[in-house]
KOLVEX-244432 format. One record per residue: residue number from 1; x, y, z of N, C-alpha, C in turn; residue in three letters. Coordinates in pm, 1 decimal. Atoms other than C-alpha are relative to their C-alpha. Example, Ala and Ser with C-alpha at 12.3 -4.5 7.8 and 13.67 -1.06 7.14 Angstrom:
2
+-----+----------+----------+----------+----------+----------+----------+----------+----------+----------+---------+
! num !     n.px !     n.py !     n.pz !    ca.px !    ca.py !    ca.pz !     c.px !     c.py !     c.pz ! residuo !
+-----+----------+----------+----------+----------+----------+----------+----------+----------+----------+---------+
!   1 !     89.0 !   -119.0 !      0.0 !   1230.0 !   -450.0 !    780.0 !     90.0 !    120.0 !      0.0 !     ALA !
!   2 !    -82.0 !   -119.0 !     -6.0 !   1367.0 !   -106.0 !    714.0 !    -77.0 !    109.0 !     73.0 !     SER !
+-----+----------+----------+----------+----------+----------+----------+----------+----------+----------+---------+
This chain:
133
+-----+----------+----------+----------+----------+----------+----------+----------+----------+----------+---------+
! num !     n.px !     n.py !     n.pz !    ca.px !    ca.py !    ca.pz !     c.px !     c.py !     c.pz ! residuo !
+-----+----------+----------+----------+----------+----------+----------+----------+----------+----------+---------+
!   1 !    -48.3 !   -118.9 !     43.8 !  10004.6 !  18899.0 !   9660.2 !    146.2 !    -79.0 !   -101.1 !     MET !
!   2 !    -86.6 !     18.1 !    144.8 !  10227.5 !  18885.1 !   9334.6 !     53.9 !    146.2 !    -28.0 !     ASN !
!   3 !    -89.4 !   -126.9 !     30.0 !  10506.1 !  19153.7 !   9355.0 !    107.9 !    -15.6 !    -77.4 !     THR !
!   4 !   -105.1 !     12.8 !    128.6 !  10742.0 !  19172.9 !   9059.6 !    112.8 !     48.0 !     59.9 !     LYS !
!   5 !   -109.8 !    -36.2 !      5.8 !  11094.3 !  19221.0 !   9126.3 !     37.7 !     -2.7 !   -150.4 !     ILE !
!   6 !     -4.7 !    -75.9 !    168.4 !  11266.7 !  19423.9 !   8821.8 !    113.5 !    -96.1 !     53.0 !     LEU !
!   7 !   -124.2 !     25.2 !    -23.6 !  11610.4 !  19217.4 !   8810.2 !     64.3 !     47.5 !   -166.3 !     VAL !
!   8 !    -59.4 !     -4.3 !    117.0 !  11899.6 !  19342.3 !   8543.1 !     17.4 !    -93.4 !   -132.2 !     SER !
!   9 !    -31.4 !    137.3 !    112.0 !  11936.8 !  19179.8 !   8211.7 !     69.1 !    -59.8 !    -31.1 !     ARG !
!  10 !   -169.7 !     58.8 !     28.6 !  12284.2 !  19198.1 !   8174.1 !     14.0 !   -122.9 !    151.5 !     ARG !
!  11 !     -5.3 !     87.5 !    -92.1 !  12245.9 !  19007.2 !   8534.2 !     -3.7 !   -154.9 !     -8.8 !     SER !
!  12 !     88.1 !    134.8 !     89.7 !  12015.0 !  18739.3 !   8377.4 !    107.9 !    -56.2 !    -91.0 !     ILE !
!  13 !   -102.0 !     28.3 !     99.3 !  12300.8 !  18731.9 !   8088.3 !    137.9 !   -119.0 !    116.3 !     GLN !
!  14 !   -137.7 !     44.9 !    -87.8 !  12585.4 !  18689.0 !   8336.9 !    -47.5 !   -109.5 !     55.5 !     VAL !
!  15 !     55.3 !    143.4 !    -71.1 !  12424.3 !  18397.3 !   8517.4 !      3.6 !   -104.9 !    -97.1 !     LEU !
!  16 !     19.3 !    111.2 !     83.5 !  12317.2 !  18219.3 !   8244.5 !    141.0 !    -30.9 !    -43.3 !     ARG !
!  17 !   -154.1 !     70.9 !     24.6 !  12712.6 !  18205.4 !   8116.1 !     68.2 !    -15.3 !     70.9 !     GLY !
!  18 !    -72.1 !     82.6 !    -84.9 !  12826.5 !  18142.5 !   8411.6 !     23.5 !   -125.9 !     36.9 !     MET !
!  19 !     64.1 !    110.5 !    -14.8 !  12612.5 !  17879.1 !   8466.3 !     36.5 !   -136.2 !    -82.8 !     LEU !
!  20 !     -8.1 !    118.4 !    135.2 !  12634.5 !  17721.7 !   8125.3 !    145.0 !    -83.1 !     34.8 !     SER !
!  21 !   -107.4 !     83.7 !     14.7 !  13036.6 !  17657.8 !   8169.3 !     49.3 !    -69.8 !     39.7 !     GLY !
!  22 !    -35.6 !    151.2 !    -71.3 !  13007.4 !  17430.4 !   8425.2 !     -5.6 !   -120.2 !    -72.1 !     ILE !
!  23 !     83.4 !     97.7 !     92.7 !  12774.0 !  17213.8 !   8187.9 !    132.5 !    -52.3 !   -106.3 !     PHE !
!  24 !    -80.8 !     54.7 !    112.9 !  12983.5 !  17236.2 !   7899.5 !    134.7 !      1.0 !     -9.2 !     LEU !
!  25 !    -74.4 !     53.6 !    -69.9 !  13283.5 !  17180.8 !   8069.2 !     24.2 !   -182.4 !      5.3 !     VAL !
!  26 !     34.3 !    120.6 !    -15.1 !  13160.3 !  16861.4 !   8194.5 !    -69.3 !   -128.1 !    -90.1 !     ALA !
!  27 !     60.2 !    122.0 !    130.6 !  12987.1 !  16736.3 !   7865.9 !    122.7 !    -38.1 !    -36.7 !     SER !
!  28 !   -129.1 !    -11.3 !    108.0 !  13352.0 !  16783.1 !   7695.4 !     85.0 !   -131.3 !    103.8 !     PHE !
!  29 !    -47.9 !     84.5 !   -111.8 !  13468.2 !  16604.5 !   8016.5 !    -10.2 !   -207.3 !    -18.8 !     ASN !
!  30 !     92.0 !    174.1 !     66.4 !  13196.1 !  16297.2 !   7955.0 !     27.7 !    -37.4 !   -135.4 !     HIS !
!  31 !    -81.9 !     68.5 !    184.6 !  13331.3 !  16274.4 !   7588.5 !     57.2 !    -61.1 !      4.2 !     LEU !
!  32 !   -149.5 !     20.7 !     37.2 !  13624.8 !  16292.6 !   7589.3 !     93.9 !    -80.3 !     77.6 !     LEU !
!  33 !    -97.8 !     57.0 !   -123.2 !  13718.9 !  16100.3 !   7949.6 !    -56.5 !    -79.8 !     23.8 !     ASN !
!  34 !    159.7 !    149.1 !    -70.7 !  13461.6 !  15837.8 !   7941.0 !     77.2 !    -81.0 !     39.4 !     LEU !
!  35 !    -15.6 !     94.7 !    -37.1 !  13659.1 !  15585.7 !   8069.9 !     63.6 !     56.6 !    163.5 !     GLU !
!  36 !    -57.3 !    -72.2 !   -204.2 !  13813.4 !  15835.2 !   8404.5 !   -156.5 !     22.3 !     28.9 !     LYS !
!  37 !    131.1 !    -23.2 !   -115.7 !  13428.7 !  15919.9 !   8476.7 !    -75.2 !    -99.4 !     54.9 !     THR !
!  38 !     32.5 !    117.8 !    -87.1 !  13306.1 !  15560.6 !   8459.2 !     60.8 !      0.2 !    112.7 !     VAL !
!  39 !    -62.0 !     10.4 !    -69.9 !  13579.3 !  15526.6 !   8662.6 !    -24.9 !     56.3 !    167.9 !     ASN !
!  40 !     30.0 !   -113.7 !   -154.4 !  13465.6 !  15777.7 !   8942.1 !    -81.5 !   -128.0 !     56.1 !     ARG !
!  41 !    168.1 !     80.6 !    -27.1 !  13093.8 !  15628.8 !   8910.2 !     59.1 !   -167.0 !     78.6 !     ILE !
!  42 !    -30.9 !    149.5 !      5.4 !  13277.3 !  15246.5 !   8964.3 !     50.1 !     21.9 !    143.8 !     ASP !
!  43 !   -103.1 !    -30.8 !   -102.2 !  13437.2 !  15431.2 !   9265.1 !   -100.5 !     41.3 !    158.5 !     GLN !
!  44 !     89.5 !    -51.0 !    -97.4 !  13155.5 !  15596.3 !   9447.5 !    -89.8 !    -49.8 !     81.5 !     ALA !
!  45 !    103.4 !     62.4 !   -119.0 !  12993.6 !  15503.9 !   9761.0 !   -192.5 !    -48.9 !    -43.7 !     ASN !
!  46 !     99.6 !     36.4 !      9.7 !  12678.6 !  15484.3 !   9609.3 !    -30.1 !     11.6 !   -168.8 !     PHE !
!  47 !     37.0 !     57.5 !    159.4 !  12707.8 !  15348.5 !   9243.0 !   -121.1 !    -60.6 !    -42.5 !     LYS !
!  48 !    112.1 !     83.0 !     25.7 !  12397.8 !  15157.2 !   9237.1 !    -99.2 !    116.0 !    -67.3 !     GLY !
!  49 !     83.7 !    -75.8 !     64.1 !  12243.5 !  15476.7 !   9146.7 !    -37.9 !    -28.6 !   -140.3 !     ILE !
!  50 !     -7.6 !     22.5 !    131.3 !  12366.5 !  15461.6 !   8867.3 !    -24.4 !    -91.2 !   -116.9 !     ALA !
!  51 !     31.3 !    109.5 !     73.6 !  12339.5 !  15117.9 !   8771.4 !   -143.0 !    -51.3 !      6.6 !     TYR !
!  52 !    114.6 !    -15.4 !    -27.9 !  12006.0 !  15160.1 !   8878.4 !    -54.8 !    -16.4 !   -125.9 !     PHE !
!  53 !     39.2 !    -49.4 !    118.5 !  11964.2 !  15383.8 !   8562.2 !     23.2 !    -90.4 !   -146.5 !     PHE !
!  54 !    -30.3 !     50.4 !    142.8 !  12162.2 !  15177.9 !   8295.7 !    124.5 !   -101.6 !     39.1 !     GLY !
!  55 !   -138.3 !     21.0 !     50.2 !  12495.5 !  15109.8 !   8151.8 !     91.6 !     92.6 !     40.7 !     ASN !
!  56 !    -83.1 !   -146.1 !     23.9 !  12717.1 !  15358.2 !   8318.7 !     84.8 !     45.3 !    -93.8 !     PRO !
!  57 !    -37.2 !    -42.6 !    140.6 !  12913.7 !  15393.0 !   8011.5 !   -101.9 !    110.5 !   -121.3 !     GLU !
!  58 !     33.8 !    -34.7 !    119.5 !  12620.6 !  15463.2 !   7803.1 !    -64.9 !    186.1 !     86.8 !     LEU !
!  59 !     41.0 !    -68.8 !    -27.2 !  12481.5 !  15668.2 !   8057.2 !     69.3 !    150.6 !     13.5 !     LEU !
!  60 !   -130.6 !   -149.3 !     23.8 !  12815.7 !  15934.3 !   8035.9 !    -36.2 !     39.7 !    -91.1 !     VAL !
!  61 !     13.8 !    -30.7 !    103.3 !  12779.1 !  15937.5 !   7734.8 !   -122.4 !     45.0 !    -28.5 !     MET !
!  62 !    128.5 !   -115.0 !     25.8 !  12409.5 !  16047.4 !   7716.3 !     -3.6 !    126.0 !     64.6 !     ILE !
!  63 !      5.5 !   -162.0 !    -97.4 !  12485.8 !  16290.3 !   7999.4 !     57.1 !    108.9 !    -70.3 !     SER !
!  64 !    -47.9 !   -108.8 !    143.6 !  12751.6 !  16455.3 !   7784.9 !    -41.6 !     36.4 !   -125.6 !     GLY !
!  65 !    107.2 !    -73.3 !     98.4 !  12540.7 !  16503.6 !   7508.3 !   -126.9 !     61.6 !     38.0 !     ILE !
!  66 !    121.2 !    -78.8 !    -44.0 !  12258.8 !  16641.7 !   7714.9 !     72.0 !    152.2 !      5.8 !     VAL !
!  67 !    -51.4 !    -86.8 !    -65.6 !  12482.4 !  16862.1 !   7894.7 !     41.4 !     80.2 !    -57.6 !     MET !
!  68 !   -105.6 !   -105.2 !    128.4 !  12690.2 !  16972.4 !   7537.0 !   -160.1 !     84.7 !    -32.9 !     LEU !
!  69 !     42.3 !    -58.1 !     29.8 !  12354.1 !  17051.9 !   7393.9 !    -81.3 !    119.2 !     62.2 !     ILE !
!  70 !     69.7 !    -29.0 !   -115.7 !  12147.0 !  17170.3 !   7728.6 !     99.7 !    103.5 !     58.3 !     ALA !
!  71 !    -71.1 !   -147.4 !    -31.0 !  12478.4 !  17424.9 !   7811.6 !     -6.9 !     78.1 !   -107.1 !     GLY !
!  72 !     47.3 !   -148.6 !     95.7 !  12434.8 !  17604.9 !   7491.8 !    -63.9 !     51.1 !      2.3 !     VAL !
!  73 !    119.4 !    -91.3 !    -63.8 !  12099.5 !  17641.5 !   7516.6 !    -15.1 !    122.8 !     99.4 !     ALA !
!  74 !    -34.0 !   -133.6 !   -115.5 !  12150.6 !  17821.3 !   7867.6 !    114.4 !     87.3 !     -9.3 !     LEU !
!  75 !   -102.8 !   -113.4 !     31.7 !  12418.3 !  18016.2 !   7732.2 !    -50.5 !     93.8 !    -96.6 !     LEU !
!  76 !     67.1 !   -110.4 !    122.4 !  12225.5 !  18146.7 !   7415.9 !   -118.7 !     75.0 !     80.4 !     LEU !
!  77 !    132.1 !    -15.7 !    -13.7 !  11896.0 !  18195.0 !   7641.9 !   -106.2 !   -119.4 !    -86.5 !     GLY !
!  78 !     89.2 !    106.0 !     -6.3 !  11707.9 !  17917.3 !   7463.9 !    -69.1 !    -99.4 !     99.1 !     PHE !
!  79 !    134.7 !     54.2 !    -76.6 !  11371.6 !  17813.6 !   7637.4 !    104.5 !    -63.1 !    117.3 !     LYS !
!  80 !    -26.3 !     36.3 !    -88.8 !  11548.8 !  17856.5 !   7947.0 !    -37.0 !    -83.7 !    131.9 !     THR !
!  81 !     70.2 !     66.5 !    -84.2 !  11327.8 !  17750.2 !   8193.1 !     12.5 !   -161.5 !     -0.1 !     ARG !
!  82 !    -31.8 !     98.9 !     64.3 !  11333.5 !  17404.6 !   7990.1 !    204.1 !    -94.3 !      7.8 !     TRP !
!  83 !   -150.1 !     22.9 !      9.6 !  11698.9 !  17374.4 !   7967.1 !     20.9 !    -15.6 !    141.8 !     THR !
!  84 !     -2.5 !    -28.0 !    -96.4 !  11747.9 !  17476.5 !   8301.7 !    -28.7 !   -189.4 !     42.0 !     ALA !
!  85 !     76.1 !    127.5 !    -64.8 !  11534.2 !  17163.0 !   8448.9 !     78.2 !   -110.8 !    -64.5 !     ALA !
!  86 !    -46.8 !    117.4 !     68.6 !  11691.6 !  16954.3 !   8191.2 !    122.2 !    -23.2 !    107.5 !     VAL !
!  87 !   -127.1 !    -18.5 !    -79.2 !  12048.5 !  17034.9 !   8355.3 !    -73.1 !    -40.6 !    135.5 !     LEU !
!  88 !     37.5 !     50.5 !   -158.1 !  11873.5 !  16969.1 !   8696.5 !    -13.7 !   -128.2 !     23.9 !     LEU !
!  89 !     19.9 !     78.7 !     16.7 !  11754.6 !  16655.2 !   8594.7 !    153.8 !    -92.8 !     34.5 !     ALA !
!  90 !   -133.9 !     74.0 !     35.1 !  12096.2 !  16534.4 !   8506.6 !     86.3 !    -26.9 !     99.6 !     ILE !
!  91 !    -80.3 !    -30.8 !    -86.8 !  12286.6 !  16708.6 !   8772.1 !    -53.5 !    -84.3 !    144.4 !     LEU !
!  92 !     47.5 !    140.9 !   -124.5 !  12030.9 !  16507.9 !   9070.0 !     73.1 !   -131.2 !      5.5 !     ILE !
!  93 !    -80.3 !    185.4 !    -44.4 !  12181.8 !  16153.9 !   9005.2 !    135.4 !     11.5 !     22.4 !     PRO !
!  94 !   -121.2 !     50.7 !     28.5 !  12524.8 !  16236.9 !   8926.2 !     10.3 !     88.8 !    126.7 !     ILE !
!  95 !    -36.3 !    -51.6 !   -161.2 !  12551.7 !  16462.6 !   9296.2 !    -31.7 !    -95.0 !     49.8 !     THR !
!  96 !      0.0 !    139.9 !    -45.3 !  12396.7 !  16151.5 !   9403.8 !     68.6 !   -100.2 !     -3.1 !     LEU !
!  97 !    -59.8 !    124.9 !     -9.9 !  12574.7 !  15895.7 !   9301.1 !    171.7 !     44.3 !     39.0 !     THR !
!  98 !   -206.4 !      2.4 !     17.4 !  12969.6 !  16042.2 !   9278.0 !     21.9 !    120.7 !    174.3 !     VAL !
!  99 !    -33.2 !    -82.9 !    -94.1 !  12905.2 !  16337.6 !   9558.2 !    -54.9 !     -4.9 !    165.1 !     GLN !
! 100 !     50.1 !      9.4 !   -103.2 !  12682.5 !  16227.2 !   9832.5 !     62.8 !   -131.8 !     74.4 !     VAL !
! 101 !    -17.3 !     89.0 !    -50.1 !  12860.1 !  15989.5 !  10051.0 !    204.4 !     -5.7 !     17.2 !     GLY !
! 102 !   -130.7 !    -31.3 !    -19.0 !  13213.2 !  16123.7 !   9971.4 !     26.6 !     84.8 !    128.3 !     GLN !
! 103 !    -43.4 !   -100.3 !    -86.1 !  13301.9 !  16288.7 !  10283.1 !    102.0 !     97.1 !     -5.1 !     ILE !
! 104 !    -59.5 !    -82.4 !    -19.2 !  13578.4 !  16402.1 !  10193.8 !     25.5 !     91.2 !   -143.2 !     THR !
! 105 !     49.2 !    -72.4 !     82.9 !  13446.9 !  16583.7 !   9903.3 !   -104.3 !     93.5 !     12.5 !     THR !
! 106 !    153.2 !    -48.9 !      0.2 !  13176.0 !  16776.7 !  10052.1 !     -6.4 !    154.2 !    -74.5 !     LEU !
! 107 !     23.1 !    -97.1 !    125.9 !  13316.3 !  17086.3 !   9836.4 !    -60.6 !    -27.9 !   -104.2 !     GLY !
! 108 !     98.5 !    -11.9 !    135.7 !  13193.0 !  16935.9 !   9541.2 !   -110.0 !    -24.0 !      1.6 !     PRO !
! 109 !     57.8 !     21.2 !    -64.6 !  12931.3 !  16810.0 !   9704.0 !   -130.1 !    161.4 !     10.7 !     LEU !
! 110 !     19.0 !   -117.7 !    -30.6 !  12830.7 !  17197.5 !   9799.8 !    -17.3 !     67.9 !   -117.5 !     PHE !
! 111 !     -2.5 !    -85.2 !    139.1 !  12941.2 !  17318.0 !   9478.9 !   -117.3 !    -17.3 !   -107.2 !     LYS !
! 112 !     82.1 !     42.1 !     92.9 !  12671.8 !  17116.1 !   9309.4 !   -145.1 !     59.5 !     19.1 !     ASN !
! 113 !    150.2 !    -12.7 !   -124.9 !  12379.9 !  17209.4 !   9601.3 !     -2.3 !    174.7 !    -70.3 !     VAL !
! 114 !    -10.6 !   -100.4 !    111.4 !  12496.9 !  17572.2 !   9414.1 !    -74.5 !     29.4 !    -97.6 !     ALA !
! 115 !     38.6 !      4.0 !    158.8 !  12460.6 !  17488.1 !   9083.5 !   -160.0 !    -13.0 !    -35.7 !     ILE !
! 116 !    131.8 !      5.7 !      6.5 !  12120.1 !  17366.8 !   9138.3 !    -48.6 !    134.8 !     16.3 !     SER !
! 117 !     58.4 !   -147.9 !     -9.0 !  12024.9 !  17675.3 !   9309.5 !      9.2 !     91.0 !    -97.4 !     GLY !
! 118 !    -20.9 !   -125.4 !    129.3 !  12144.9 !  17906.0 !   8962.1 !   -104.3 !    -90.5 !    -65.1 !     GLY !
! 119 !     83.6 !     38.9 !    100.7 !  11943.3 !  17632.3 !   8796.6 !   -154.9 !     17.9 !     67.7 !     LEU !
! 120 !    170.6 !    -82.7 !    -85.1 !  11620.0 !  17699.5 !   9048.7 !    -65.7 !     95.1 !    -13.0 !     LEU !
! 121 !     11.4 !   -138.2 !     27.2 !  11656.0 !  18024.3 !   8991.2 !    -79.0 !     72.5 !   -135.1 !     PHE !
! 122 !     -2.2 !     -6.2 !    110.1 !  11635.8 !  18000.4 !   8619.8 !   -176.1 !    -76.7 !    -21.8 !     PHE !
! 123 !    121.0 !     69.8 !    -26.6 !  11325.9 !  17738.4 !   8668.8 !   -147.3 !     75.1 !     34.1 !     ILE !
! 124 !    170.8 !    -79.1 !    -75.1 !  11087.1 !  17963.0 !   8941.3 !    -29.6 !     95.3 !    -74.7 !     LEU !
! 125 !     27.4 !    -88.0 !     -4.7 !  11140.0 !  18256.7 !   8781.7 !    -34.8 !     37.2 !   -216.5 !     ASN !
! 126 !     33.6 !    -24.1 !    134.0 !  10987.6 !  18389.9 !   8414.4 !     83.3 !    131.7 !    -48.6 !     ASP !
! 127 !     -3.0 !   -136.6 !      9.1 !  11154.3 !  18688.2 !   8275.8 !    -60.9 !     35.7 !   -160.5 !     PHE !
! 128 !     42.3 !      1.1 !    157.6 !  10980.3 !  18693.2 !   7902.5 !    -85.6 !    129.8 !     35.7 !     LYS !
! 129 !     35.1 !   -145.6 !     -5.6 !  10778.4 !  18979.8 !   8036.8 !     84.1 !     63.8 !     93.1 !     ASP !
! 130 !   -138.3 !   -142.2 !   -116.6 !  11088.7 !  19191.9 !   8279.9 !      3.5 !     79.1 !   -102.4 !     GLN !
! 131 !    -77.8 !   -134.6 !     32.2 !  11130.7 !  19490.4 !   8155.5 !    155.8 !     60.6 !    -40.5 !     GLN !
! 132 !   -149.0 !    -49.6 !      3.1 !  11444.8 !  19606.0 !   8000.6 !     62.5 !    102.4 !    114.5 !     LYS !
! 133 !    -46.9 !    -54.5 !    -98.6 !  11645.3 !  19721.4 !   8277.0 !    155.6 !     34.8 !     10.7 !     THR !
+-----+----------+----------+----------+----------+----------+----------+----------+----------+----------+---------+
């Protein structure tokens, strides 16, 4: 059974805009405060995850650039499914490295869980055929 649920086009635009904001802010933080961001990785309980993927400084720069590009694309609604998938692919290792294992920072961990839910919404739903409501 494939039941279609109509969703307000405006609500999708608002969600995209609000969700993209965290990635735009994070991208500038990664790029403008590179050393501080790398230090957060070095202090994380699971910093080995980041080191597994390579040099943390390079990873922070690349993730900053990708979050900036994908954040703008999400904001504009360009290739939303793919953009959300790219952002989720960046968010998962960041969450595992920095937030998991930090018992005193459960708020940021669950913030990232909520952001992941928003990204999954766009990954799992195709709005190209959505009627204007």
